[in-house]
C-alpha positions in Angstrom: -27.4 -44.7 12.8 -30.4 -42.9 11.3 -28.9 -39.4 10.2 -30.8 -36.7 11.3 -32.8 -34.6 9.3 -30.8 -31.5 10.5 -28.2 -32.6 8.1 -27.8 -30.9 5.5 -28.4 -33.5 2.3 -25.9 -36.7 3.5 -24.8 -38.7 1.0 -22.9 -41.9 0.7 -19.6 -42.2 -0.6 -21.0 -43.8 -4.0 -22.9 -40.9 -4.2 -19.7 -38.4 -4.2 -17.8 -41.1 -6.5 -20.8 -40.4 -8.8 -20.8 -36.8 -8.5 -17.3 -36.6 -9.2 -17.3 -39.1 -12.1 -20.3 -37.0 -13.8 -18.2 -33.8 -14.1 -15.4 -36.0 -15.4 -17.0 -37.1 -18.2 -16.8 -33.1 -19.6 -12.8 -33.0 -19.8 -9.6 -33.7 -21.5 -6.0 -33.3 -20.8 -3.4 -32.7 -23.2 0.2 -33.4 -22.4 2.0 -31.4 -25.2 5.8 -29.5 -25.7 4.5 -25.5 -25.1 5.7 -24.7 -28.2 3.0 -26.1 -29.7 0.6 -23.9 -28.1 -0.4 -20.4 -29.0 -1.5 -17.8 -26.3 -4.5 -15.0 -27.8 -7.3 -13.6 -27.3 -10.6 -14.7 -27.3 -13.2 -14.0 -30.7 -14.3 -11.4 -28.9 -10.7 -9.8 -28.3 -11.7 -9.0 -24.6 -10.3 -12.5 -22.5 -6.8 -14.5 -23.0 -6.9 -17.8 -24.9 -4.9 -20.7 -25.3 -4.7 -22.8 -28.1 -3.7 -26.6 -27.4 -4.0 -29.2 -29.8 -5.8 -26.8 -32.2 -8.6 -25.9 -30.3 -9.1 -22.3 -28.0 -9.6 -22.4 -24.8 -10.0 -19.5 -22.3 -8.0 -20.1 -18.7 -9.9 -19.8 -15.8 -8.6 -17.2 -12.6 -5.9 -20.1 -11.5 -4.9 -21.5 -14.9 -3.8 -18.1 -15.5 -1.6 -17.8 -12.4 -0.4 -20.8 -13.4 0.7 -19.5 -16.8 1.8 -16.5 -15.2 4.1 -18.3 -12.9 6.0 -19.9 -16.0 5.5 -16.5 -18.4 7.0 -14.2 -15.4 4.1 -12.4 -14.5 3.6 -11.4 -10.9 0.2 -12.3 -9.5 0.1 -8.7 -8.1 0.4 -7.8 -12.1 -2.2 -10.5 -13.2 -4.8 -9.4 -10.6 -4.6 -5.7 -11.2 -5.2 -6.0 -15.1 -8.2 -8.2 -14.4 -9.9 -6.4 -11.8 -12.5 -3.5 -11.9 -10.7 -0.5 -10.2 -13.2 0.9 -7.3 -13.1 4.6 -5.3 -12.5 4.4 -1.4 -16.6 4.5 -1.2 -17.1 1.5 -3.0 -18.3 3.1 -6.1 -16.7 1.6 -9.4 -13.7 4.0 -10.8 -13.5 2.1 -14.0 -14.0 -1.2 -15.4 -11.0 -3.3 -17.1 -11.8 -3.9 -20.9 -9.9 -5.1 -24.4 -7.0 -3.1 -23.8 -6.2 -4.5 -20.6 -6.5 -7.8 -21.5 -4.2 -7.0 -24.9 -1.5 -5.8 -22.0 -1.6 -8.7 -20.1 -1.5 -10.9 -23.7 1.7 -9.0 -24.8 3.3 -9.7 -20.7 2.6 -13.5 -21.9 4.3 -13.2 -24.6 6.9 -11.6 -23.6 7.5 -14.7 -21.0 7.4 -16.7 -24.2 9.6 -15.4 -26.5 13.6 -15.9 -27.1 13.6 -19.6 -25.5 12.8 -18.1 -22.0 11.0 -21.4 -21.5 12.6 -24.3 -22.7 10.5 -25.1 -26.4 10.8 -29.1 -26.0 9.2 -28.7 -22.0 5.8 -30.3 -21.6 2.7 -29.6 -20.2 -0.3 -30.7 -19.0 -3.1 -28.8 -20.1 -6.7 -29.7 -18.1 -9.5 -28.9 -20.9 -13.3 -28.9 -20.8 -15.9 -29.4 -23.3 -17.4 -25.6 -22.5 -13.9 -24.1 -23.6 -12.3 -23.5 -20.2 -8.5 -24.4 -19.6 -8.6 -24.8 -15.6 -4.6 -26.2 -15.5 -1.4 -25.6 -16.8 0.5 -27.9 -15.0 4.5 -29.3 -15.0 4.7 -33.2 -15.9 6.7 -32.8 -12.5 3.0 -32.5 -11.1 1.6 -35.6 -9.8 -2.1 -35.4 -8.9 -4.1 -37.7 -6.9 -7.1 -38.6 -8.3 -10.3 -37.9 -6.1 -12.6 -40.6 -7.1 -9.6 -43.2 -6.5 -8.8 -41.5 -2.7 -12.6 -41.7 -1.8 -12.6 -45.7 -3.4 -9.9 -45.9 -0.5 -12.2 -44.8 1.7 -14.7 -46.7 1.3 -12.5 -50.0 0.9 -11.1 -48.9 4.2 -14.4 -48.3 6.2 -16.1 -51.3 4.6 -13.6 -53.5 6.1 -13.7 -52.2 9.3 -17.4 -52.9 9.3 -20.0 -51.1 11.0 -22.5 -48.5 9.7 -21.4 -47.0 6.3 -20.2 -43.4 7.0 -21.8 -40.3 5.1 -20.7 -36.9 4.0 -22.6 -34.7 6.4 -20.9 -32.0 4.3 -19.7 -32.2 0.8 -18.9 -29.6 -2.1 -16.9 -30.4 -5.1 -16.2 -29.2 -8.7 -15.0 -31.1 -11.5 -11.1 -30.9 -10.0 -11.4 -30.5 -6.2 -13.4 -32.1 -3.4 -13.8 -31.0 0.0 -16.2 -33.2 3.0 -16.8 -34.0 6.3 -17.5 -37.5 6.5 -19.3 -38.7 10.0 -18.8 -41.9 11.4 -22.1 -43.0 12.6 -20.8 -45.9 15.0 -19.0 -43.1 17.0 -22.5 -41.0 17.8 -23.2 -40.5 21.2 -25.9 -38.2 22.9 -24.6 -36.1 25.7 -27.6 -33.9 26.5 -27.5 -31.0 25.0 -27.0 -32.7 21.6 -25.3 -36.4 20.0 -21.8 -35.8 19.2 -19.7 -37.8 17.0 -16.5 -38.4 14.8 -16.0 -37.3 11.4 -12.9 -37.2 9.0 -12.9 -33.6 7.1 -11.1 -34.5 3.9 -10.2 -32.4 0.6 -8.2 -32.8 -2.4 -7.5 -31.3 -5.6 -6.1 -32.5 -9.1 -5.2 -29.0 -10.2 -3.2 -27.5 -7.5 -5.2 -25.3 -5.0 -5.0 -26.9 -2.2 -3.2 -30.4 -1.0 -4.5 -34.1 -0.2 -5.7 -33.8 3.5 -7.2 -36.2 6.3 -7.8 -35.0 9.5 -10.0 -36.1 12.2 -13.0 -33.8 13.3 -16.0 -33.6 15.5 -19.7 -33.3 15.0 -22.3 -31.8 16.7 -25.6 -32.5 15.7 -27.5 -29.3 17.0 -25.4 -27.2 14.5 -27.1 -25.4 12.3 -25.7 -27.9 9.4 -24.6 -30.9 11.4 -21.1 -30.1 11.8 -18.8 -28.4 14.0 -14.7 -27.7 13.8 -11.7 -29.8 13.4 -10.7 -31.4 16.8 -7.1 -31.2 15.9 -6.0 -34.4 18.0 -3.4 -37.2 16.9 -1.7 -36.6 12.9 -3.0 -35.6 9.7 -2.2 -36.5 6.3 -0.7 -33.7 4.1 0.3 -34.9 1.0 2.2 -32.6 -1.9 1.3 -32.8 -5.7 5.1 -33.4 -6.6 7.3 -36.0 -8.0 6.4 -39.7 -7.8 3.6 -41.0 -5.7 3.5 -44.1 -4.5 -0.2 -45.1 -4.3 0.2 -48.1 -2.2 2.3 -46.1 0.5 -0.1 -43.4 0.1 -3.6 -45.9 0.7 -1.2 -47.8 3.6 -0.8 -43.8 5.3 -4.4 -43.4 4.8 -5.4 -46.5 6.4 -3.0 -46.2 9.4 -4.7 -42.4 9.7 -7.7 -44.0 10.1 -6.9 -46.5 12.4 -4.9 -44.6 14.9 -7.3 -41.6 15.0 -10.6 -43.4 15.5 -9.9 -44.6 19.2 -9.1 -40.7 19.9 -12.9 -39.8 19.1 -14.3 -40.4 22.8 -11.9 -38.9 24.6 -12.0 -35.9 22.3 -15.7 -35.6 22.4 -15.1 -35.3 26.4 -12.1 -32.8 25.6 -14.5 -30.4 23.9 -17.1 -30.7 26.1 -14.9 -29.5 28.9 -14.0 -26.3 27.2 -17.4 -25.4 29.1 -15.3 -25.1 32.4 -13.4 -22.6 31.0 -15.2 -19.1 31.7 -15.3 -16.0 30.1 -13.7 -13.0 32.0 -14.6 -10.4 29.3 -17.7 -10.1 27.3 -17.8 -12.5 24.3 -17.5 -10.3 21.5 -14.4 -8.8 23.2 -12.9 -12.4 23.5 -14.4 -12.7 20.0 -12.2 -9.4 18.6 -9.2 -10.9 20.5 -9.3 -14.2 18.6 -10.2 -12.2 15.7 -6.6 -10.1 15.9 -4.7 -13.1 16.6 -5.8 -15.7 13.9 -6.6 -12.8 11.3 -10.5 -13.0 10.8 -11.8 -10.3 9.0 -12.4 -7.0 10.4 -15.9 -4.7 9.6 -19.4 -4.8 10.0 -19.6 -7.6 7.6 -16.6 -9.0 8.6 -15.6 -12.5 9.9 -15.4 -11.3 13.4 -18.9 -9.5 13.3 -20.2 -12.9 11.8 -18.9 -15.0 14.8 -20.4 -12.5 17.3 -23.8 -12.6 15.7 -23.4 -16.9 15.9 -22.7 -16.8 19.6 -25.1 -14.2 20.4 -28.0 -16.5 18.1 -27.0 -19.7 19.2 -24.4 -20.1 22.2 -25.9 -17.0 24.4 -26.0 -19.3 27.3 -22.5 -21.0 27.2 -20.2 -17.8 28.3 -17.5 -19.9 28.1 -14.8 -21.4 25.4 -17.1 -23.9 24.3 -19.6 -21.1 23.0 -16.8 -19.2 21.5 -15.7 -22.3 19.7 -18.9 -23.3 18.6 -19.5 -19.5 17.3 -16.5 -19.6 15.1 -17.5 -22.8 13.4 -20.6 -22.0 13.5 -19.6 -18.6 11.4 -17.3 -20.8 9.3 -20.5 -22.1 7.8 -21.0 -19.3 5.9 -17.7 -19.0 3.8 -16.2 -20.7 0.5 -14.8 -24.5 1.3 -11.2 -22.4 2.1 -12.5 -20.0 4.3 -14.8 -22.7 6.0 -11.5 -25.2 6.6 -9.0 -22.1 7.9 -12.1 -21.0 10.3 -13.0 -24.2 11.8 -9.3 -24.9 12.1 -9.2 -21.9 14.4 -11.7 -23.5 16.4 -10.7 -26.5 17.0 -7.1 -25.1 18.0 -8.7 -23.9 20.9 -9.2 -27.6 22.0 -5.5 -28.1 22.6 -4.9 -24.4 24.8 -3.7 -25.0 27.8 -5.0 -23.1 31.3 -2.1 -20.7 31.8 -2.7 -19.8 27.6 -6.5 -19.3 28.2 -5.9 -17.1 30.9 -3.4 -15.2 28.9 -5.8 -14.9 26.4 -8.4 -13.7 28.7 -5.8 -10.9 30.0 -5.5 -10.1 26.5 -8.8 -9.5 26.2 -9.1 -7.3 29.0 -7.0 -5.1 27.8 -7.5 -4.2 24.0 -7.8 -0.4 23.2 -11.1 0.5 22.6 -10.4 1.9 19.1 -8.9 -1.2 18.0 -12.2 -2.8 19.5 -14.4 -0.5 17.4 -11.9 -1.2 14.0 -12.5 -5.2 14.2 -16.4 -4.7 14.3 -16.5 -1.8 11.8 -17.6 0.5 14.6 -17.1 4.6 14.8 -15.5 5.4 18.2 -17.9 7.8 20.3 
C-alpha cells in the first residue's frame, strides 16, 4: 500500500535498525569487579562520577537508581537530593547544589564499605563516548539486543510475504526502542477512515522496560495515524533475567505474529462497534470517571483534561465509547513513550468491556460527586 502523508515519518525496519546501529557506535560495555571501580565527584564537584577502567563517567538518573539499589540507598533519598525544592505556589525554594551531591556520594560510599558488596562481584557498566554511564547491571541481567529483535521481525515478515510493514511511530535512544509496526496488507477502508493492524513493540537493553510485542489497531484519521492497543489475544512480555534462549524467543515472536494477524479483521469490527455503546452522561463526566479509575493525572494540565480537549476537538460527533477511546489514545500522543503506552493500553482495554460493565461505568459516572469532578479537572467548585 501507499502510506498516507498523514503518517508521522513512516520508516522501514531497516531504517530503524540503522538508527540503532548509529547510536551504538558511541557505546562501550565494561564487565569488571566492583572493587576496581571508584565512586567520586566530577571535576566541577557538582555531580557524581564513577571511574571504570581508569575513565570517569557521570551516571544518568537511571544508572544512579541502579547504583542506589546495590548500595542500599533508597530511591526516595536519591530523588530528594537530586531534585530542586519548590514552594506550593510552584516557585523554586532552593536548588540542589554541590553539598547535596557530596552527601549522596557519602551514602553511596557507605554502601560500598566493609564488604557490604562482595568486592569480587562483577557488574556490567554501559558507558558512552560522551562520558555518561547509562547502566550498572548485574551479570545476571540478560539483555535482548534491540537490533537482533528487529532482525527477527524483518525475517519473519519477509517470509510471510506481502507488503513490507513500516513503523508509523518510532522512538529510540542508544538503549531503548519503542514503535508501532503497521501491516499494510491488513488496511481496509471503513468509510470514516482506513483501519489496519499493527504490532506495538518495545525493548530496553538496560532495564527500563521488558521486551514486549502486542497486537494493536491503527486508524488513519488520527493525527499521527495511530490509535490504541486492541488488547486481543496474547502478548510477548520477556523479562531480562537469567539465560535467554534466543532460538526459543525467536520462535515465540514468530508464533505470536502468526496467531495475532488473523484476529485483526474481527478486532477492527469490534472496535468500530463501540459506537453502539452510547454515553448516558456528558463526555467530560465519563472521562473523569475513567481518569479516577485508571489513574490519569488530574488538574487543568492533566491527562484527563487533555483527553476532554481531544474529544471536543476531534471526536465531538461521537457521544459513545468509540469517541472516548479515540480521545484517550489521541491524548496519549502528547506524552513520552512510557505514558503513551500506558494510556493506549487503557483505551484498548475498553474493547473487552462487557455490556453490564459499560452500564456500571455510566452509573458510576452519573453518581460522581461534583467536588470530585472539579478536582479531576482542576476547577474551583462554585
